[in-house]
Steps between C-alpha positions, in 0.01 A plus 500: 500500500173320440418347167148522374317244289457424222869434437679452166805324391788572275691199365818596329673231293719264696406646839265455784178693478466828698162572657374860528197635679255755377518817715297818532612845395788660697612155620855372481611167347832356602645260250745233614823449323467211262814354331592578148180695421412847372129564533292783361163608634298676236226736602262639243539869600862537606836346508782504758805287566598476868680263728816305451741337729308309773156579364269763363237725642194581289244767582178422310225747450290288273374145561465417130837378372651195338838350517752396254841343567825448321794287602830660559840386613625637829428504864304823538138577457378827336134559488381754244166681489401618154436872501228714349519876464347732757173650367557860386293799407242733634372262760812610707523821698829591665514702821806645674499616856786713627653489848263762638206292388623199705657707778318330781250218573188713445631618167577148393139411574387804294715371207343155533155657487592689175623167346185320607283776358660493158269306278762404240506126418873476596716733705871533555606731787847631539599629846785697638660453833322658796561869534869580592598133501723514188684797654542291819642213297755727329584647837580148618746457219666836569541426865635153437751634242621767743524231780238671703372245753163672510407310178383218724253723696389655173433153361302419814290813430421372149400167648282662763324726247391202293428273792260755655334560167458129436352439839245775443402358160531124527426215739523120530701311241533803278671697773725203596596447138582862438702544818691181420602641165568840646737362769672283253563802273622708792749221592631493147522880493686500828754259357545699187532829685759336724701411190469860372603623848811286492588589142416867538342488157185390333482409134213633292333158492524469881349841542223425252423170679475668838301797378235293330375318807240769592306414187507128576340559841238753392392274213462195718301686765266646245444164336400345840259787556336454158474121552328557835200638298467166329652601164760289327829696513876421449797718570781522250869564571575689176856400510377171369333677201650834414835478324692823440836593352703766693617799289786739547272779608398335827177387350375164373335387176223238528540181298147471394545165315661315791266667751203382299628141502559511874163646564340210312705257711405668822135507410509129406572426866292784649195566294282755676264783407661728760883531516683719751842578357800664647605830353849638455687168492604276214783273389778514245519229226746322734224485771677758713257715704492862391269799517330719242660813651309825519121471502553126481150397617333722237734340243408157623130572455558635147705195400240261637224688329686467168566129556134438574372743227282637783202715452638768732781570751389697809772670711353562845673779693414778754404778256184539293683488168757691289485874570553776242780624726643420837213573741744587772615792285185586305185516713276497194653191338233270366474125454546403131233256384717362213863509394655352188796269545721766352371771738548279808847415371598868464355607836659223695844589357464841658415369843117501486330237715438276204629153400865477407538485115625140501179397688301628208696320233367139555133600498549720192585198295149358545315828550405408856370799698645588837276653766643694794260480795484588868454206737386754764236666279323228301248751373770686294508357144878565468700565187501272198826475301434365161535569132205731415338470155600750240151642482453533874254785517529558872877529475465776241281700738759499781805714536785390268729492803424199722736587787803676633798369696820644637848367587688710755863511610652516155779693347531615140832463324564723196777412257547792265743612234523586131744210443209252558316594189537245220745287696383131495525310825484792740167392648634148523799614693290705735259223586781246503644696795166498672472125451852443628413660837171312514279805509143502376402760236140617565460739207693621198469816297715610206495825310444447124812702429697219683665779703387358834371184669347499837362210708362447849651255751423428869669768708694236696672383182573842347847548652626170361353573156643850486854378604485226236393745228771756591761224493382363168469834335797683672681539168192638327439748787856624488493531122171687511298249297281467808422822682366356815364200695252663723317344797164653591398356837167501684282407206175308462331349201139554417338265250159533327370166374212414263440288200272763348769764514622355172193611312408817688651830387597756766576267790855631537378855458257452793759327710763775461236773534396353837865489610561859387196636673612333819840668448688172454814501288566193287869397469473215254231332287470145356228339296502164331376466141208293634373819668381300793721692738621861539778535757636823647782566743425769766643615822440259788344778707238552227412136470181492700387839373559403139319160550198677645503774234488261210263265664266781570518618144423158347293325767309735719157606378561826686768751529627497853646813660664545840381838616654724773287797613701790651285751695175354633362848548184634336592408140692184590222372723242570228709316250529193730126498539455516131742214451311302769161554330627421151738210564254217422374669182854559381589130537183368355433732215836669421742224592695728732625392841613801713660395829587780746814367667568800708348825635724761662451839655764729651512304826337160461500238220311169442657229299373168362649204309177408321296818483332718763132440568368833382168453686699539825800709401437787749460250779806295397716815467409597857545150645789357305676806365878536559725793491513653151819425302503584136780253407321209671175609341646514150671165543172342616311616195768450243671198645187291526574174326143414401430802286729608212368858462505764774371856526533769761219753521602823672187675622695766694619854410839428654812598302708251701282212379528639142878491523481115510330470159823474298642212708163326500474516124859394459428188709206408280228634723215683329392829649156665505433831673293811538806663672613797289833544666712279270372632166508868606819483702852589376516468120815282498350244738179493291687444178705224657186330617324521168813378311510192729131439444532508120805267494354241738194280490384646827197724499451833669135627489393836652167591341357622835774764540318757289128429480426241764284254309486701174700357202720813452853342483373211274322748272813710471712194426254381244523826314877499498540132409276543195707790374299797611681808632405675817460881465336580834351327803276712718283386783345513840679206657442547869175366635527722802555829309236392249253468782603835661453709179191310387339610830661843533195679355244760605557660840705209640845585628807299403585413860145372549528260199845384621353420843213314341739294289727423801208382705384276209844347477572643158826670605823387661504524884678827442320681213817695419636182338219538244487881482881531442457359149792264547286197439376640173858597407614145550226379266603755245863382527390140454293587188783719363756221544265243341476744203878504468580826676790503737356727775564519870264608771708815548438598138125550554344832612230406750214720616457418867161555659655509848535861612864583566449596864327168565777273359668507842200388703602230748187291447213438264260625766680838520503522119124438481433752776693780319403421142178708498711812546625455140172418319489844342762442232342182360153652531618793288635272229178297499294817459707629207463162328127484553461852366673375177272184483790282614588264788823443693675169466830378643685325214829345401633553151769327297605709207692247290565740216684746723620218735373647818230447760300715732261463800255789518154634571335572164165635376279305254182593318192332662446287181854361523517128607719602799217724623244222505656269757321385809623368833856380497522413132821529314529587136802486270508641141763357257576730206701308236565512133206266453278674757598857431168663436303295749710371792464150626338526841516249794256583775380329816546463880862584577517456876385277778618170645265290293598631159868524589508140625306406190765655284773301685289183467475563119882520485528169680263337250693654207817353643331162522397524131863585404611189686267273317150538636218551244472867411 
């Protein structure tokens, strides 16, 4: 090695002088071995002792130094460099890039670009192994242990992956240097794996040593790429710096004091403003290679951030930040802008894609924020994990729950018995058994009566725990002090996390209300006294539904409903068009998101996973419709995992469809319908249906069954719920019959008016369905039952307007042809009424006092409200104890597709308001 002038001399006592040359930064000085001499080189900024034996090797970064020397007795030479501490503070930013971020050569270039563009004064970058490499290294160990010769080809694959990447990234001396180190490492690994192969066993230190090589190679390659841009950059093998102490729980505890000393020593020899450090790997105090276990690279970054007192630690990954819930399960999950350390801690425990709790601990000590960012979407600001100020105004404006997470595949163990109460040590014995079998307790809940203790464990461990408990408490079980040790399998945990939960009343109420409305049963509850977390145990099959239900309740600015439309006929089609026209307004102004997930007729159905495009629903039904199947249709609407609330809208008049209502409501599906068959059918089935509705949180709305779009059912309920008593309900509740008798005047015949109404579309295809009075009778039965009367359709006397001889006509056309033959009877009744100053009206009556109902043709004075109707208007008069002298009257259009669909639409919006939308 060349020596540069000027030179200088050290003259120790009683020895020949030693001449040294001045050298530039990053140059090596080799010192010959002088007899009987210990020499110390003192540099103003740092100290370091190296060398020994046959001579020392000094790496100098600064040309300004002076020498001092002391005599010593012996034959070795030790040259010591005086250290100075590494500069610390906010000039440092720490970055961590995971395996996905450095998964190939182009991604490594992208990482280098991020590093270069960071304008921090000093940067320390922690890198993981390339994507899948750590798994490949552990696979090598497994194969060698099992004496599988394919470990050699697997090792060759590791070599080839890094060799190809290096050749794409590097050239010249950089490439030669890296490949030399790479081949040397592979040779050493081959020898070690051969030893493992022979022994059939690998110690933990051997495994850690092998597994950590991926980080060494990715760090070296990245440092070369950064240096190619002209920036000063060094790479750090963190096994020389990070010292950790293994614990009994397969984790490690950092030794911050010793690590800080070693960091100072390392920096003395390698001062640089950019340091590329290996993640995941470290050393024990005995300098044995080890790893930081789970999430080791994140942990490395946090430790280095704490050692440097860095301004910020940025964890680069492949997601835009921390989500309010798992986006794979909750489509509407949002990126959280901020999280407190405690919130991140709680969420990560429950499996959320957040840093492991131990990663957060080092930075918490110095209040260093952690930022989670996406290397593939640099425009996304990410999520900041920090300690928010107490008076954080923005935090107060957000929901008190920051996020939700679930853990699946759990079992609940319930230890129950009166002998547990007041007996010290019972809980200790229970959890001692759990500890003895090495199981992990996820959650604990104990009744305040001390009668029972339940706790959740992973399902794979439940059998061992159960057997240990039954063995330990066999005597107590036989004696009856314990009544049972029960295992409840197929469970999941749902956790709601938020620091502001502690100061916000009603959070638990909202949480459990959302679960109840989604028909989710809670099996166990746990909440810490910090109130940062409320945890519930539910059925595994309800896990996703529960997650979406609570997330929707707390996070979505809209109430989201999965809607299934049954019967896309005249009314159903009109409803779909109304939903199409109003969808944007509902989202923007009323915070309601209605997604039609299915449309089915009697033969064809159309299904969607995200919501049918209602601007093209007719076209899509024709083009992509499949054979109608009510079970599949119901499952599609109710089983959709993105939407917690589902409603089926029956726009038919089919009694077979109405027979499904009970099962739908029992499954947690809301039902809305204008179909009168269920509420006017057999009394026992009706009572069973209403009893289920009252006991569940599932809604059943049927406003359009009586007055189309008129608020008749809701008015009646309002009267009853406020304590009023129904005496009589009387009304014209058929739009068709209202039209007929409003126009049956003068010299017009009844058959003429019926023909006119049929041609205008005001009647059913067969007018006998209207003239029979059955439709009005069903409405009377519905109103009677709503008033508390237990009447059946057979209990009502009905005046049919279909002449007896015409009931047997084989077609509507035949009926219409023969109807004029019977005009005389009704013409006579009309004439008699007119001569008395009255009009004919077809009415339904509920006589609540005498507990009966009728459907009849009655006469009313011309000044009576019923005589003053026009068109197809309906009118209902409620006579009650409050409205006895002047009945409460509801009047308006009572027929037609537009108003009927509008009434159904109104029920859908009412359901949305019950589920949380603004009312």
